[in-house]
C-alpha positions, 0 to 999 in steps of 0.5 A, a space after each residue: 470443576 469442568 464448568 470452570 475449565 470450559 468457561 474460558 475456552 468458550 470465551 476464547 472461542 467467542 473472541 476468535 469468532 469476533 476477531 474473524 468478523 472484525 477483519 471483514 468490515 475494514 476497507 482496504 487502504 490504498 497502497 502506494 503505486 510504484 513509478 520508474 524514472 530512467 536516467 539515460 542519454 544525460 536525461 531523466 525519462 520521463 522528465 516530469 511525472 505526476 503521482 499521488 501522496 504515498 507513491 514511490 519513485 525509483 530512479 535508475 541510472 542506465 548511462 555509463 557515467 555517474 548521475 544523481 537525482 538531487 532535489 533543488 530544495 534539498 529535500 532529497 538526494 540520491 547520492 552518486 548513482 553508478 551505471 545500473 544503480 537505483 534510488 527510491 523515494 516515497 513521497 508523503 506530502 503533496 507538492 511540486 519537487 524539482 530535481 537535477 543531476 548534481 554533476 550535470 545541472 542541465 539535467 532536470 526533472 519534476 515530480 508533481 505529488 497530488 493529494 490522494 483522492 479517496 475512492 471506492 475503487 481505482 479507475 483506469 483511463 482508456 488506452 489510446 494508440 501508442 499511449 502508455 499503460 495506466 498505473 492502476 493499483 489493484 484492490 485487495 480482495 475482500 473477506 471470503 464467505 468462509 471467513 464470515 461464516 466461520 466467525 459467525 459459527 464460532 460465536 454461535 457455538 460459544 453461545 450454545 455452549 454457555 446456554 448448555 452449561 447454564 442449563 446444567 447448573 440450574 436445578 
């Protein structure tokens, strides 16, 4: 009777150990970076922005009049943005996206979306005097030694328990 109850518990212990170990081998996915465009003095700042697929751009209206961020191809439209309002869009395809302000068509901007290049770790361009800080995604930390050790310990415990149970059954 005790053997019938312990066997599922041992299997569950082994499964938990395997799950702990399974999470240690996957590489972290690249998180999309966030970029900001300010609408100020009847202009988009910066007027042109180069980003990667998966990145998000947020337009914020800092002017006292209503503006829009409207794609010239019709792929996106912020609608009217009052002072202090924002509109965010995540770009999922590479390409060049021209946009303008519908009420003020002389206000134009461009988003260049490049295919995300696979890399082991993000790198930053060196800073130059007066230059902007680079937009760098921080890698997520990997599994801890405790997580790996815990998974191995659970699996070994389950194996030891199964061996003990089998040896008690054998005459």
